[in-house]
N, C-alpha and C positions, 0 to 999 in steps of 0.2 A: 443251112442255118445262116441267118443274117445277124448283124450287130445292132439292128433296130429294136427298139422297145415294142413289144406286142401292143396292138390296139385293144385296150381293155376299158370298160367303164370304171368309174371311180370305186364302185362297190366291189367289183371283182379284183381290182388292183389292191384295195385295202385288205381284202380277205387273203390274197396271196402274200402280201407283206406281213400280215399278222401270223399266218402259218409259218413263214420263214423265221420270224422272230421267235415264235414258240419252239421251233426246232432248234434254233441257236441256243436258247435258254436251256432246253433239255440236254443238249450236247455239253454245254458248260457245266451243268449240274452233275452230269455223269463223269466229266473229266476233272475231278477234284485234284488230280495229280498236277494239273497245269496251274501254276501260280499266277496271280494277277501281274506280278512284275514281269513274268515271261510274256504274257499277252501284251503288256505295255511296250516291252522291248522289241517285240516282233511286229505288232500290229498298230501300236499307238493308241490302243484303248483296252479297257479291262472290264470286269464285271461291275465295278463301281461306276465306270463311265456309263454302261448300259442302264444301271439303276438311276443315275443322274439324268440321263436322257428321258427315261420313263417319267421321272418326277417333273422335268421341264415340260413335257407334253401334258401332264396332268394340270400343272399350273396354268399353262396357256389356255386350258379349257375350263379353268376354275373348278377343278375336281379336287375333293378333299383327300389327297394322298400325301402321306408324310415321307420323309427321307427313309426312315426305318421300314415303312411299308413297301416303298419302291425296292429296297434291297431284298426284302423277303420274296418279292416277285422274281427277282433275278437269282438269288441264292437258294430259294426254296426253304429257307429257315432264317432266323435272325442272324444278322451279320456277325455278331460276337460269337455266336454258336458255331458258325461256319469257320471263322478264324481259329477258334480253339480246336476244332476237329481236323482242319485241313491245311491251314497256312503254316508254312515253315519259314524260318529266318532266311532272308535273302543272302545268297552267297556274295563274296566280294566281286565275282565276275558279273553277276546279275546287277549289283549296285553300280558297277562301273559302266555297264551298258545302258543303264536307265537314263532316258532323255530328260527326266525331270518333268515338272508340271508344265502343261501347255494347253493349247486349245484343242481339246478332244471332247 
């Protein structure tokens, strides 16, 4: 195994990236026990970041996607519904570890 990127044409690379993205989204949808603040504290991004990146990509391509629609793509439901069903209040430890807003 090498550390080099495999030689793929653009279509194959895009298909693999899309498959990995869909798998990440499915994993995050299944792991509702993992709070966004935990993701931010450990990885520097969360579900909202993914939704924002999706929205940015749509805007770059002049595609009609709203912020709410991009969040449904990531959460699998409206954001407010997900928050009501799965989001808990952040603990003092989580808040203390939170790096705050930044370039993510």
